[in-house]
C-alpha positions as CSV (number, residue, x, y, z in Angstrom):
1,X,51.4,162.9,148.5
2,X,52.0,166.0,146.4
3,X,55.6,166.1,147.7
4,X,56.2,162.5,146.7
5,X,55.0,163.2,143.1
6,X,57.2,166.2,142.9
7,X,60.3,164.2,144.0
8,X,59.4,161.4,141.5
9,X,59.1,163.9,138.7
10,X,62.4,165.6,139.6
11,X,64.1,162.2,139.5
12,X,62.8,161.7,136.0
13,X,64.1,165.1,135.0
14,X,67.6,164.2,136.2
15,X,67.6,160.7,134.7
16,X,66.3,161.6,131.2
17,X,69.3,163.8,130.2
18,X,71.8,161.2,131.3
19,X,69.9,158.4,129.5
20,X,69.8,160.5,126.3
21,X,73.5,161.3,126.6
22,X,74.3,157.6,127.1
23,X,72.2,156.5,124.1
24,X,73.8,159.2,121.9
25,X,77.3,157.9,122.9
26,X,76.4,154.3,122.2
27,X,74.8,155.2,118.9
28,X,77.8,157.2,117.8
29,X,80.2,154.5,119.0
30,X,78.4,151.7,117.2
31,X,78.2,153.5,113.9
32,X,81.9,154.3,113.8
33,X,82.9,150.7,114.7
34,X,80.5,149.0,112.4
35,X,81.5,151.0,109.3
36,X,85.2,150.7,109.9
37,X,86.1,147.0,110.1
38,X,88.9,147.4,107.5
39,X,90.4,150.5,109.1
40,X,90.2,148.7,112.5
41,X,92.3,145.9,111.1
42,X,94.8,148.4,109.6
43,X,95.0,150.2,112.9
44,X,95.8,147.0,114.7
45,X,98.6,146.1,112.2
46,X,100.0,149.6,112.5
47,X,99.9,149.4,116.3
48,X,101.8,146.1,116.3
49,X,104.4,147.5,114.0
50,X,104.8,150.6,116.1
51,X,105.2,148.5,119.2
52,X,107.9,146.4,117.5
53,X,109.9,149.5,116.4
54,X,109.0,151.6,119.4
55,X,111.2,154.7,119.6
56,X,112.9,154.9,122.9
57,X,114.0,158.4,124.0
58,X,117.8,158.7,124.2
59,X,118.5,155.5,122.3
60,X,120.2,157.5,119.5
61,X,122.9,158.4,122.1
62,X,123.6,154.7,122.9
63,X,126.4,152.8,121.2
64,X,125.2,149.9,119.0
65,X,127.0,146.8,120.3
66,X,126.2,143.2,120.9
67,X,128.7,142.9,123.8
68,X,127.7,144.6,127.0
69,X,128.8,144.6,130.6
70,X,126.3,145.8,133.1
71,X,126.9,146.5,136.8
72,X,124.5,146.2,139.7
73,X,125.3,147.9,143.0
74,X,124.1,148.2,146.7
75,X,122.0,151.2,145.8
76,X,119.8,148.9,143.7
77,X,120.9,150.4,140.4
78,X,122.2,149.2,137.1
79,X,124.9,151.4,135.6
80,X,122.7,151.6,132.4
81,X,119.1,151.6,131.6
82,X,119.4,151.5,127.8
83,X,121.1,148.9,125.7
84,X,121.2,149.0,121.9
85,X,121.9,145.8,119.9
86,X,121.8,144.5,116.4
87,X,118.7,142.2,115.9
88,X,119.3,138.6,114.7
89,X,122.8,138.4,116.0
90,X,124.0,136.9,119.3
91,X,124.2,139.3,122.3
92,X,126.8,138.6,125.0
93,X,125.9,140.3,128.2
94,X,128.0,140.1,131.4
95,X,126.4,141.1,134.8
96,X,128.8,142.2,137.6
97,X,127.6,142.7,141.1
98,X,129.9,145.5,142.3
99,X,128.2,145.8,145.7
100,X,129.4,144.6,149.0
101,X,126.2,143.5,150.7
102,X,125.4,139.8,151.1
103,X,123.5,138.0,148.3
104,X,120.7,137.1,150.7
105,X,119.9,140.8,151.2
106,X,121.2,142.5,148.0
107,X,121.5,139.8,145.3
108,X,121.2,140.9,141.7
109,X,120.4,139.2,138.4
110,X,119.6,140.4,134.9
111,X,116.4,139.2,133.4
112,X,115.5,140.0,129.7
113,X,111.7,139.8,129.2
114,X,109.5,139.5,126.2
115,X,108.1,142.8,124.9
116,X,104.9,143.9,126.7
117,X,105.3,141.8,129.8
118,X,103.5,143.3,132.8
119,X,106.4,144.2,135.1
120,X,104.4,144.4,138.4
121,X,102.8,141.0,137.8
122,X,106.2,139.4,136.8
123,X,107.9,141.1,139.8
124,X,105.2,139.7,142.2
125,X,105.6,136.2,140.8
126,X,109.4,136.5,141.0
127,X,109.4,137.6,144.6
128,X,107.7,134.3,145.5
129,X,110.3,132.2,143.5
130,X,113.2,132.2,146.0
131,X,113.7,128.5,145.3
132,X,114.6,129.3,141.7
133,X,116.7,132.4,142.2
134,X,113.6,134.6,141.7
135,X,112.8,133.4,138.2
136,X,109.2,132.2,138.4
137,X,108.7,128.9,136.8
138,X,105.1,129.9,136.0
139,X,106.3,132.7,133.8
140,X,109.2,131.1,131.9
141,X,107.6,131.9,128.6
142,X,108.0,135.6,129.5
143,X,111.8,135.3,130.0
144,X,114.1,135.6,127.0
145,X,117.3,135.1,129.1
146,X,118.6,135.6,132.6
147,X,121.8,135.5,134.6
148,X,122.3,133.6,137.9
149,X,121.5,135.5,141.1
150,X,124.9,137.1,142.1
151,X,126.4,138.1,145.4
152,X,129.1,140.7,145.9
153,X,132.0,140.5,143.5
154,X,130.4,137.8,141.4
155,X,129.7,138.0,137.7
156,X,127.8,135.9,135.1
157,X,127.7,135.9,131.3
158,X,124.7,135.1,129.1
159,X,124.3,134.9,125.4
160,X,121.0,135.3,123.6
161,X,119.6,136.6,120.2
162,X,116.7,139.0,119.8
163,X,114.4,139.8,117.0
164,X,113.8,143.4,116.1
165,X,111.9,145.1,119.0
166,X,112.1,146.6,122.5
167,X,112.7,144.2,125.4
168,X,112.5,145.2,129.1
169,X,115.1,144.0,131.5
170,X,115.0,143.9,135.3
171,X,116.6,142.6,138.4
172,X,114.0,140.1,139.8
173,X,115.3,140.1,143.4
174,X,112.3,141.0,145.6
175,X,111.7,144.8,145.5
176,X,114.4,145.5,143.0
177,X,112.5,145.5,139.6
178,X,110.8,148.9,140.4
179,X,114.2,150.7,140.1
180,X,116.5,148.2,138.5
181,X,115.1,148.1,135.0
182,X,115.7,149.3,131.5
183,X,115.2,148.5,127.9
184,X,117.1,146.7,125.2
185,X,116.4,148.0,121.7
186,X,117.2,145.4,119.0
187,X,117.3,147.1,115.6
């Protein structure tokens, strides 16, 4: 009986400090959020602006042009991972599949996505969309523009206009988006 009481008291000794720490954290967190509603709104606006004008490392070394030719190859690589364009003006992009492997095993496309699209989620949905050249119909609102799925020696041209911001691009052929991706910076 005495041993059970000792164990019960020891449990209380261990629980009380954690409980006090938790209450302190909650109290501090609540006071900072309840007094700063205006600063929270300002922080959200600033975050949105920062996202729209995200600084992409190395972009200063990329030529500003609204006409681009991108190549995809059998090593599952695009020849560029950064593209810089002028916002509000038409962008002409040509994708060339310079590989030699068949379209069924190494097809490539170029998909421009909206900012902040979750790439793994989109890539998973795309892998299940073979009937639509790996462009998932359920996620069309995430797609700004895309080329056809290309086999060896084929090319396709697309034209689109972007607002100021940073847009991811990928090849949506199953398994490719993990390495065949980059960013378009519209400034």
